[in-house]
KEKE-3310 file (N, C-alpha, C; in steps of 0.2 Angstrom, whole numbers, plus 5000, padded with zeros to 4 digits):
npx = (5050:5053:5040:5034:5039:5029:5020:5018:5002:4992:5003:5017:5028:5035:5041:5058:5065:5053:5053:5050:5057:5069:5080:5078:5067:5073:5082:5074:5067:5078:5082:5071:5072:5083:5079:5069:5076:5084:5073:5068:5079:5084:5076:5067:5060:5048:5049:5055:5071:5083:5100:5110:5105:5093:5081:5065:5060:5060:5067:5081:5087:5103:5118:5134:5146:5145:5131:5134:5147:5152:5164:5173:5167:5169:5184:5185:5179:5188:5200:5196:5189:5176:5162:5162:5150:5143:5132:5133:5130:5134:5123:5113:5116:5112:5120:5128:5121:5112:5101:5097:5093:5088:5097:5109:5111:5116:5127:5135:5137:5144:5155:5158:5158:5164:5162:5168:5172:5174:5183:5178:5187:5198:5191:5177:5162:5150:5154:5159:5158:5150:5156:5153:5162:5166:5174:5175:5172:5161:5150:5136:5137:5143:5138:5137:5149:5162:5152:5143:5134:5117:5119:5121:5134:5132:5121:5115:5114:5121:5131:5145:5161:5173:5169:5166:5179:5184:5176:5180:5193:5190:5184:5195:5203:5197:5198:5213:5221:5216:5217:5225:5224:5214:5209:5201:5188:5191:5181:5167:5153:5135:5125:5117:5103:5100:5102:5092:5080:5075:5078:5088:5091:5085:5080:5089:5089:5094:5107:5109:5098:5080:5069:5055:5038:5033:5021:5005:5001:4988:4973:4973:4987:4997:5007:5025:5034:5049:5064:5072:5090:5101:5107:5124:5139:5148:5160:5164:5166:5159:5163:5163:5168:5175:5179:5192:5204:5212:5223:5214:5217:5226:5218:5226:5233:5223:5217:5220:5216:5202:5199:5201:5192:5179:5178:5173:5161:5143:5136:5146:5147:5134:5131:5140:5135:5122:5121:5127:5129:5120:5119:5127:5131:5125:5136:5145:5139:5139:5152:5156:5148:5153:5166:5164:5158:5168:5177:5182:5191:5201:5205:5204:5197)
npy = (5493:5497:5497:5510:5509:5500:5505:5497:5497:5498:5511:5507:5514:5530:5531:5530:5546:5553:5558:5570:5586:5589:5596:5607:5613:5616:5625:5635:5639:5644:5655:5663:5666:5673:5685:5689:5692:5703:5712:5715:5720:5731:5742:5757:5767:5760:5758:5751:5755:5761:5758:5766:5779:5781:5779:5774:5768:5755:5744:5733:5716:5715:5707:5706:5698:5692:5680:5670:5666:5655:5648:5659:5662:5650:5651:5662:5658:5647:5655:5660:5672:5673:5670:5656:5648:5653:5653:5640:5642:5655:5664:5664:5668:5681:5691:5694:5702:5718:5730:5739:5753:5753:5761:5762:5748:5744:5751:5748:5734:5736:5740:5755:5762:5759:5752:5755:5748:5756:5754:5759:5771:5763:5751:5755:5751:5758:5770:5765:5764:5761:5766:5776:5776:5786:5781:5781:5793:5799:5812:5812:5805:5813:5819:5809:5805:5799:5798:5791:5776:5769:5756:5747:5744:5737:5729:5713:5706:5713:5717:5707:5714:5711:5706:5717:5721:5713:5718:5731:5729:5725:5736:5746:5740:5741:5755:5759:5771:5780:5791:5782:5783:5793:5808:5807:5813:5816:5816:5807:5809:5805:5801:5813:5811:5803:5810:5820:5813:5808:5796:5792:5785:5792:5789:5782:5768:5751:5751:5762:5766:5769:5757:5752:5757:5774:5780:5784:5801:5811:5819:5832:5835:5838:5828:5828:5835:5830:5839:5843:5841:5854:5859:5853:5860:5860:5848:5847:5835:5829:5834:5847:5864:5866:5854:5842:5831:5816:5805:5791:5775:5764:5749:5738:5741:5742:5730:5721:5728:5728:5715:5711:5720:5715:5703:5706:5712:5711:5705:5694:5686:5682:5675:5665:5658:5654:5642:5633:5617:5612:5599:5594:5590:5600:5608:5606:5613:5626:5628:5629:5639:5650:5649:5653:5665:5672:5674:5686:5690:5680:5679:5668:5655)
npz = (5239:5256:5268:5280:5297:5309:5324:5338:5347:5363:5368:5377:5381:5376:5359:5353:5352:5353:5366:5380:5378:5388:5390:5382:5389:5400:5396:5391:5403:5410:5402:5404:5417:5417:5410:5418:5429:5425:5422:5436:5443:5435:5437:5442:5453:5451:5437:5422:5415:5403:5409:5406:5399:5404:5397:5393:5382:5369:5376:5379:5383:5388:5385:5393:5391:5375:5371:5364:5366:5373:5375:5379:5391:5398:5399:5407:5419:5422:5424:5436:5437:5438:5450:5460:5459:5448:5434:5422:5409:5398:5394:5402:5415:5425:5430:5420:5412:5407:5407:5392:5381:5363:5356:5365:5366:5354:5352:5362:5359:5347:5351:5354:5366:5383:5399:5415:5430:5445:5459:5476:5487:5498:5498:5499:5497:5495:5489:5476:5459:5442:5428:5414:5399:5385:5373:5359:5357:5353:5348:5352:5364:5374:5385:5394:5396:5407:5418:5431:5430:5431:5439:5453:5464:5476:5475:5476:5464:5455:5440:5437:5439:5432:5420:5411:5409:5399:5389:5387:5383:5370:5366:5365:5357:5345:5343:5342:5342:5351:5365:5379:5392:5397:5405:5421:5431:5449:5458:5454:5446:5446:5432:5423:5422:5432:5443:5441:5441:5453:5458:5466:5482:5496:5509:5517:5515:5510:5497:5482:5474:5473:5471:5471:5465:5469:5481:5475:5471:5479:5473:5476:5478:5466:5454:5455:5444:5435:5435:5420:5416:5414:5397:5393:5390:5375:5373:5385:5391:5402:5413:5425:5427:5439:5442:5448:5440:5435:5426:5419:5426:5415:5408:5410:5421:5430:5433:5443:5455:5452:5451:5465:5471:5467:5473:5485:5484:5486:5476:5471:5483:5484:5472:5473:5485:5481:5473:5482:5489:5503:5511:5521:5538:5552:5558:5548:5537:5543:5544:5530:5525:5532:5527:5513:5514:5518:5508:5503:5512:5513:5499:5492:5482)
capx = (5052:5050:5035:5035:5039:5023:5022:5012:4998:4994:5011:5020:5032:5036:5045:5064:5065:5047:5053:5050:5064:5070:5085:5074:5063:5077:5085:5069:5066:5084:5082:5066:5075:5088:5075:5065:5081:5085:5067:5068:5085:5085:5069:5069:5053:5043:5049:5061:5074:5091:5105:5115:5102:5087:5076:5060:5058:5063:5072:5083:5090:5109:5123:5141:5149:5139:5128:5136:5154:5153:5172:5175:5164:5173:5190:5184:5179:5195:5205:5193:5186:5169:5160:5162:5144:5140:5129:5137:5129:5135:5118:5109:5119:5109:5125:5131:5116:5110:5095:5099:5089:5091:5103:5116:5114:5119:5133:5139:5139:5148:5161:5159:5160:5165:5160:5174:5170:5179:5182:5178:5192:5199:5186:5171:5157:5146:5158:5161:5154:5151:5157:5153:5168:5165:5180:5175:5172:5154:5147:5130:5138:5147:5135:5138:5156:5164:5147:5141:5127:5113:5121:5123:5139:5129:5116:5117:5113:5125:5135:5152:5165:5178:5166:5167:5186:5184:5173:5184:5199:5188:5184:5202:5206:5194:5200:5219:5225:5213:5220:5223:5223:5210:5208:5194:5187:5191:5173:5163:5145:5130:5123:5111:5096:5099:5101:5086:5073:5073:5078:5093:5088:5085:5077:5093:5088:5100:5108:5109:5092:5073:5067:5047:5034:5031:5013:5001:4999:4981:4970:4976:4994:4999:5014:5030:5038:5057:5068:5077:5096:5103:5112:5131:5144:5151:5168:5166:5168:5155:5166:5162:5174:5178:5182:5198:5204:5218:5222:5210:5222:5225:5214:5230:5235:5218:5214:5222:5211:5195:5198:5201:5186:5174:5176:5171:5154:5138:5135:5150:5146:5127:5132:5144:5130:5115:5120:5131:5126:5119:5117:5131:5129:5124:5142:5148:5136:5141:5159:5155:5145:5159:5172:5161:5156:5174:5181:5185:5196:5207:5206:5204:5191)
capy = (5498:5495:5501:5513:5505:5501:5507:5494:5501:5504:5512:5506:5520:5534:5529:5534:5553:5557:5559:5577:5589:5591:5601:5613:5616:5620:5632:5641:5642:5648:5661:5667:5669:5679:5690:5692:5695:5710:5717:5716:5724:5737:5745:5762:5770:5755:5759:5749:5759:5759:5759:5771:5785:5781:5779:5768:5765:5750:5742:5726:5713:5715:5702:5709:5694:5689:5674:5665:5665:5650:5647:5665:5661:5645:5653:5667:5653:5644:5659:5662:5679:5672:5667:5649:5645:5656:5648:5637:5645:5662:5667:5663:5671:5688:5695:5695:5706:5724:5734:5745:5755:5750:5764:5760:5741:5743:5755:5743:5727:5737:5743:5762:5764:5754:5753:5754:5748:5759:5753:5764:5772:5759:5746:5757:5749:5764:5775:5762:5766:5759:5772:5777:5780:5788:5780:5782:5801:5801:5819:5809:5802:5817:5821:5803:5803:5799:5798:5784:5774:5766:5749:5747:5738:5734:5725:5706:5704:5718:5713:5705:5719:5708:5705:5724:5721:5710:5722:5737:5727:5725:5744:5749:5736:5745:5762:5759:5777:5785:5792:5776:5785:5799:5811:5805:5816:5812:5815:5804:5811:5801:5803:5818:5808:5799:5815:5824:5810:5807:5788:5790:5784:5798:5787:5779:5762:5749:5753:5768:5767:5768:5753:5752:5763:5779:5781:5789:5807:5813:5824:5839:5835:5836:5824:5832:5834:5830:5845:5841:5844:5859:5856:5853:5863:5855:5847:5847:5828:5827:5837:5854:5868:5865:5847:5840:5825:5813:5800:5785:5770:5759:5744:5733:5742:5742:5724:5719:5732:5727:5708:5711:5723:5712:5697:5710:5713:5707:5700:5689:5681:5680:5670:5659:5655:5652:5635:5629:5612:5611:5593:5591:5591:5608:5610:5606:5618:5632:5629:5630:5646:5655:5650:5656:5673:5675:5674:5692:5690:5676:5680:5661:5654)
capz = (5244:5262:5271:5286:5302:5313:5331:5342:5351:5366:5369:5384:5382:5370:5355:5353:5348:5355:5373:5381:5377:5395:5389:5379:5393:5405:5393:5391:5410:5412:5398:5407:5424:5415:5408:5424:5434:5423:5424:5442:5446:5432:5438:5446:5454:5447:5429:5419:5411:5402:5415:5403:5398:5409:5392:5395:5376:5366:5380:5377:5389:5383:5388:5392:5387:5370:5373:5359:5368:5379:5376:5383:5398:5402:5401:5413:5424:5422:5428:5442:5436:5440:5456:5460:5457:5442:5429:5417:5403:5397:5391:5407:5421:5425:5432:5414:5409:5409:5403:5387:5376:5357:5354:5369:5365:5348:5353:5366:5355:5342:5354:5354:5373:5388:5406:5419:5437:5449:5466:5481:5491:5504:5498:5502:5491:5495:5484:5470:5453:5436:5424:5407:5395:5378:5371:5353:5356:5349:5351:5355:5371:5377:5391:5398:5397:5415:5423:5434:5427:5436:5441:5460:5466:5482:5473:5476:5458:5451:5435:5438:5435:5426:5412:5408:5407:5392:5384:5387:5379:5363:5363:5364:5350:5339:5342:5345:5343:5356:5372:5382:5398:5397:5412:5424:5437:5455:5461:5449:5446:5443:5425:5424:5422:5438:5448:5441:5441:5459:5459:5471:5488:5502:5515:5521:5514:5506:5490:5480:5470:5474:5466:5470:5463:5474:5482:5470:5474:5479:5468:5478:5477:5459:5454:5454:5437:5436:5430:5415:5417:5409:5392:5394:5385:5370:5373:5393:5393:5407:5419:5427:5427:5445:5444:5447:5437:5434:5421:5421:5425:5410:5410:5412:5428:5435:5433:5450:5460:5450:5453:5471:5474:5465:5478:5491:5482:5488:5470:5471:5487:5483:5467:5476:5490:5478:5471:5486:5492:5510:5512:5526:5544:5553:5559:5541:5533:5546:5542:5523:5524:5534:5522:5508:5514:5520:5502:5503:5517:5510:5493:5489:5478)
cpx = (5049:5045:5038:5035:5032:5026:5016:5008:4994:5001:5013:5024:5033:5041:5052:5063:5058:5048:5053:5057:5066:5075:5082:5070:5067:5080:5081:5068:5072:5084:5076:5068:5080:5084:5072:5070:5082:5079:5066:5073:5085:5079:5070:5062:5048:5043:5055:5064:5082:5095:5109:5111:5095:5080:5071:5057:5062:5069:5074:5087:5097:5113:5130:5145:5144:5137:5131:5143:5154:5160:5175:5173:5168:5180:5190:5183:5185:5200:5202:5191:5179:5168:5160:5156:5140:5137:5133:5137:5130:5128:5112:5110:5117:5115:5130:5127:5115:5105:5097:5094:5092:5098:5110:5117:5118:5127:5138:5141:5144:5154:5163:5160:5161:5163:5165:5171:5176:5178:5182:5184:5193:5193:5179:5166:5152:5148:5160:5156:5155:5151:5157:5159:5167:5171:5181:5174:5166:5152:5140:5131:5143:5144:5135:5144:5158:5159:5146:5135:5123:5114:5124:5128:5136:5124:5119:5117:5117:5130:5142:5157:5170:5175:5167:5175:5187:5182:5177:5190:5197:5187:5190:5205:5203:5196:5208:5223:5221:5218:5219:5222:5220:5210:5201:5193:5188:5185:5169:5156:5141:5128:5117:5105:5095:5098:5094:5079:5071:5074:5084:5089:5089:5082:5082:5092:5094:5101:5107:5102:5085:5070:5059:5045:5033:5023:5011:4999:4991:4980:4973:4982:4996:5006:5019:5033:5046:5059:5072:5084:5098:5108:5120:5135:5148:5158:5169:5168:5164:5159:5164:5169:5178:5181:5189:5199:5212:5217:5219:5216:5220:5222:5219:5232:5230:5215:5214:5216:5203:5194:5197:5194:5180:5172:5174:5163:5148:5135:5139:5148:5139:5127:5135:5139:5124:5116:5125:5127:5126:5118:5122:5127:5129:5132:5146:5146:5138:5148:5160:5153:5151:5165:5170:5160:5163:5179:5185:5191:5203:5209:5206:5197:5187)
cpy = (5496:5499:5505:5508:5506:5502:5503:5498:5496:5505:5511:5511:5524:5531:5533:5541:5557:5559:5567:5580:5593:5597:5608:5616:5620:5626:5637:5644:5646:5655:5666:5670:5674:5685:5694:5695:5702:5715:5719:5721:5730:5741:5751:5766:5766:5755:5756:5754:5757:5761:5765:5778:5786:5781:5773:5765:5760:5748:5735:5723:5711:5710:5706:5705:5691:5682:5669:5663:5661:5648:5653:5664:5656:5647:5658:5663:5650:5648:5663:5670:5679:5669:5659:5645:5649:5651:5646:5640:5652:5666:5667:5666:5679:5693:5696:5700:5713:5726:5739:5747:5752:5754:5762:5753:5740:5746:5750:5737:5729:5741:5750:5765:5758:5757:5751:5753:5752:5759:5760:5765:5767:5753:5748:5756:5754:5769:5772:5763:5762:5765:5771:5780:5780:5787:5782:5790:5803:5807:5817:5807:5807:5819:5815:5802:5804:5800:5791:5782:5770:5758:5750:5742:5735:5729:5718:5703:5709:5714:5712:5710:5716:5707:5712:5724:5719:5715:5729:5735:5728:5733:5746:5746:5739:5752:5762:5766:5782:5786:5786:5777:5792:5802:5809:5810:5812:5811:5813:5806:5806:5805:5808:5816:5805:5805:5819:5820:5807:5799:5787:5790:5791:5795:5782:5771:5758:5750:5760:5771:5766:5764:5753:5757:5768:5778:5786:5795:5808:5818:5831:5840:5834:5832:5829:5830:5835:5836:5842:5844:5849:5856:5857:5857:5859:5854:5846:5840:5826:5830:5845:5858:5867:5859:5846:5834:5823:5807:5793:5779:5765:5753:5738:5735:5742:5735:5721:5722:5729:5720:5708:5714:5718:5706:5700:5712:5709:5701:5694:5684:5679:5674:5664:5654:5652:5645:5630:5623:5612:5605:5590:5592:5599:5610:5611:5612:5625:5634:5631:5637:5651:5655:5653:5663:5676:5675:5681:5694:5686:5677:5673:5660:5649)
cpz = (5250:5264:5277:5292:5307:5320:5335:5347:5356:5368:5376:5386:5376:5366:5355:5349:5350:5363:5374:5381:5383:5395:5387:5384:5399:5402:5392:5398:5412:5408:5401:5414:5422:5414:5414:5428:5432:5424:5431:5445:5442:5432:5443:5447:5451:5440:5427:5414:5409:5407:5413:5403:5401:5403:5394:5388:5373:5369:5378:5383:5385:5388:5387:5388:5381:5372:5369:5361:5374:5380:5380:5390:5402:5404:5407:5419:5426:5426:5434:5442:5437:5446:5455:5456:5451:5437:5424:5410:5402:5396:5397:5414:5420:5427:5426:5410:5411:5404:5399:5383:5369:5355:5357:5368:5359:5349:5357:5363:5350:5344:5353:5361:5377:5395:5411:5426:5441:5456:5470:5485:5497:5504:5500:5496:5490:5490:5477:5465:5447:5432:5417:5403:5388:5374:5363:5351:5352:5352:5355:5363:5376:5385:5396:5400:5405:5420:5425:5432:5432:5437:5448:5462:5473:5481:5473:5469:5452:5446:5438:5435:5431:5420:5408:5406:5400:5387:5383:5382:5371:5361:5361:5358:5344:5338:5345:5346:5347:5361:5377:5389:5399:5404:5414:5430:5444:5459:5455:5451:5444:5436:5427:5425:5429:5444:5447:5440:5447:5461:5464:5478:5493:5508:5519:5520:5510:5499:5488:5476:5474:5469:5465:5468:5470:5475:5477:5474:5474:5475:5470:5478:5470:5459:5452:5448:5438:5432:5426:5416:5411:5404:5394:5389:5381:5372:5381:5395:5400:5414:5421:5427:5434:5447:5443:5444:5437:5429:5424:5420:5419:5413:5413:5419:5433:5437:5441:5455:5458:5453:5461:5475:5473:5470:5484:5491:5484:5482:5470:5476:5487:5478:5470:5481:5486:5476:5475:5489:5500:5513:5518:5532:5546:5554:5552:5537:5536:5543:5534:5522:5527:5530:5516:5508:5516:5514:5502:5507:5515:5504:5488:5486:5482)
residu = (UNK:UNK:UNK:UNK:UNK:UNK:UNK:UNK:UNK:UNK:UNK:UNK:UNK:UNK:UNK:UNK:UNK:UNK:UNK:UNK:UNK:UNK:UNK:UNK:UNK:UNK:UNK:UNK:UNK:UNK:UNK:UNK:UNK:UNK:UNK:UNK:UNK:UNK:UNK:UNK:UNK:UNK:UNK:UNK:UNK:UNK:UNK:UNK:UNK:UNK:UNK:UNK:UNK:UNK:UNK:UNK:UNK:UNK:UNK:UNK:UNK:UNK:UNK:UNK:UNK:UNK:UNK:UNK:UNK:UNK:UNK:UNK:UNK:UNK:UNK:UNK:UNK:UNK:UNK:UNK:UNK:UNK:UNK:UNK:UNK:UNK:UNK:UNK:UNK:UNK:UNK:UNK:UNK:UNK:UNK:UNK:UNK:UNK:UNK:UNK:UNK:UNK:UNK:UNK:UNK:UNK:UNK:UNK:UNK:UNK:UNK:UNK:UNK:UNK:UNK:UNK:UNK:UNK:UNK:UNK:UNK:UNK:UNK:UNK:UNK:UNK:UNK:UNK:UNK:UNK:UNK:UNK:UNK:UNK:UNK:UNK:UNK:UNK:UNK:UNK:UNK:UNK:UNK:UNK:UNK:UNK:UNK:UNK:UNK:UNK:UNK:UNK:UNK:UNK:UNK:UNK:UNK:UNK:UNK:UNK:UNK:UNK:UNK:UNK:UNK:UNK:UNK:UNK:UNK:UNK:UNK:UNK:UNK:UNK:UNK:UNK:UNK:UNK:UNK:UNK:UNK:UNK:UNK:UNK:UNK:UNK:UNK:UNK:UNK:UNK:UNK:UNK:UNK:UNK:UNK:UNK:UNK:UNK:UNK:UNK:UNK:UNK:UNK:UNK:UNK:UNK:UNK:UNK:UNK:UNK:UNK:UNK:UNK:UNK:UNK:UNK:UNK:UNK:UNK:UNK:UNK:UNK:UNK:UNK:UNK:UNK:UNK:UNK:UNK:UNK:UNK:UNK:UNK:UNK:UNK:UNK:UNK:UNK:UNK:UNK:UNK:UNK:UNK:UNK:UNK:UNK:UNK:UNK:UNK:UNK:UNK:UNK:UNK:UNK:UNK:UNK:UNK:UNK:UNK:UNK:UNK:UNK:UNK:UNK:UNK:UNK:UNK:UNK:UNK:UNK:UNK:UNK:UNK:UNK:UNK:UNK:UNK:UNK:UNK:UNK:UNK:UNK:UNK:UNK:UNK:UNK:UNK:UNK:UNK:UNK:UNK:UNK:UNK:UNK:UNK:UNK:UNK:UNK:UNK:UNK:UNK)
# end
């Protein structure tokens, strides 16, 4: 029986198979960046919360396109549904993620509800919303039906809207006999917890939500307790009696508007710029920058 091969000492170089795992280190650092990105983005008044229900308990870093679906990610890129410089790996792009509590993470991954991006009138990003649709008609989600969740379309790291299109198709496929174009209120309200916890900005700053922690109250000024929303009547579907509504456009009819609107979003432009090379001359870099930020005008990639 041949003996084990000997390794001459001292080592001039590491033997084959003992080199540092550069790919593993890169993968770990990219995963950390994904997690950190969600921790920073999905924070409200200094507290990390589920963007659907506002829970602070059992939070998960969820992927919109599952992190094992590299083929789906590649196909989205091929069809230009992703910004040009989106990360190559589906599991590392934070614009493919959102903070969810355990309950809504399970329900999202098992296709019990979907999130529809609704562009603002005339491209007004201030009025654009990510809307919760209780397509499975779960009674536990009635109070969230047709409500805007805590994702800000004006955020440079906002989720890419087209990713929710894929998830919506899967939800509709699981429930093929549901109403394909349910009525949606014309005036989309924020989820009740968003309105009642004081996270909406009132200082005129950028974006919808107050992210940092507020100053601590003095001993003579007791902290203000958020008023819980009143229970909604069963079967209200998230709409008040005075709300007007119209059928939610079927996703097949809404895709063109969603794809056009997402190219105007800060998240699309920021993602495109993040990994752009600036090794040209000053004039070349200026021309490249203008071409990149002007994507929404030309519609070109």
